[in-house]
N, C-alpha and C positions, 0 to 999 in steps of 0.2 A: 870119197867114203861119206856117209850119212853125216850131216850137220846134228849134233846134241846138244841141246840147251838144258842145262841144269837149274831147277826153280826152287830155291832155298824159302820155304814159306815161314815167317816167323812174325808176321803181324795180322794176318788174317787166316782163317780156315780155308781148306781145298775148295769147300762148298762156296764159298764167297771169291776166289781167285781164279778159278777154272772158268767159270762164265766169261769173265774178262778176257781171258786169254783167246777163249774158243771165239768170242767176238771178232777178235782180230785177225785169227784164220780166215774167218769167212770174210771178212772185209777184205783181204787180201786175194780172194777168189779160191781159197782153198777148201779142200775137204778135210775132216778129222775122224778117226777112229780113238777112242778113248778106252784102253785097259784099264781095268779094276781089279781089284784082289779077291771078288768073290760077287756072286749075285745078287746078295742083299746090299752091297756097296752100289752096284749097278744101279739099283732099285734107288738108292738114296739119293745118288748123284743125277738121276732122271727126276726125280722131285725138286731137287735144289736148281736144276737147270729151267724148270717151268717156273718157278716162285722167287728167284734171286732179285729180281727187281720188277714191280708192278707194270711199269712203262715199257720194258723190253719184252723182246720175242727172240729166242734162239732157237730156231729148228733143229730137232735131234730126236733119237728114237733109238730103242734098243729091241732086242728079238721079240720082246712083248709086244711091241708096236707092229711087228712085222716090215715088209717092204724095206728090207735094209739097204737095198742098192738105189734107194730114191734118199736115203737121209744125208744131208750135207755133214752132220755129227754123229756118229754111231758109238752107243756105249755097249761095253762088252766084257766079259771075264774070261773070255777066251782069247789066244794067239790068233788073231783073225783081223782080215780087211775087207768084208763084205760090201764096203760102199764105196770101193776104189779110191781111198783117202791116200793123200801125198804127205799128210801131217799125222804122226802118232803121238799121242800122249799118254804116258805112265804114270800112273799112281799106284799107293801101297805099296810101294817097293817091286811091283812086277816087272818081268823083263820080258822081253820079245825075242824070239830066234830070227825075226824078219826084219831087222834094222834097216838093212841095205835095200830095201824096197820102197823106202820111205825119203822124201826130199829134206824132211826134218823130223827130229824126234823131240818132245819135250819131256822130260822127267821130273815130276813135283813131288818135294818130299816135305815131309814137318819137320821144320826146326826146333820143335818143343819135344822131340820124342828121341833120344839120345841113340837109340837101336837103329832108326830110321835115317839119322845122321850119318852114324856109322855104316850103314847097308849102302848109302849113297857115296860115300867115299869110296868104299870097295868096287861100287858101279863105274864111277869114275876112272879109277885105277886100271880098271879091266878095259874098258872101253878106250884110254888113253894107249894102253898097250897095243890095242887092235889097230891104232891108227885113224880113230874117227877124231874130227874137229870138235871140239869141245868148248862149250862157253857156260860161263856160271853168273846167274842173276840171284839177287837179293832183294827182298821186299823194302821199300823205302817207308818213311814215317808217313807218307800220303797215300799210302796203299799201291803204288805203282811199283815199277822193276828198275833197279840200276844195275848195268854189268859190271862185274868186278873181275879183277885180274886173275 
């Protein structure tokens, strides 16, 4: 079964937390596809990944950029994997019917949105019942992540 990690955003926004996680994905030699809830969100994340830190470069693209197969990080609003990723990042409460095709799935949700938290709990229950290996990560005061029980 696919290893699925839930990332509970409490201290920073998705726009600030996502680039750091994607940097770690790339450092470990993986490719990622990020599935967002809308094309507008894809464009906002695309901008955030270009501008999150002046000294950093996080190679990524979306359908608007073309060459999906060449993108180490691909942003989309569709349930697809055009860049052959082994890591899937789900944001905005989206789901994928293709979890088993990835080595790892990161489900990021906003801890300040009670509906998002409840939806994440429901996804957790469903995935646990399906037999997936689940972990839960909570943001620390320093902006890092701590695995919780």
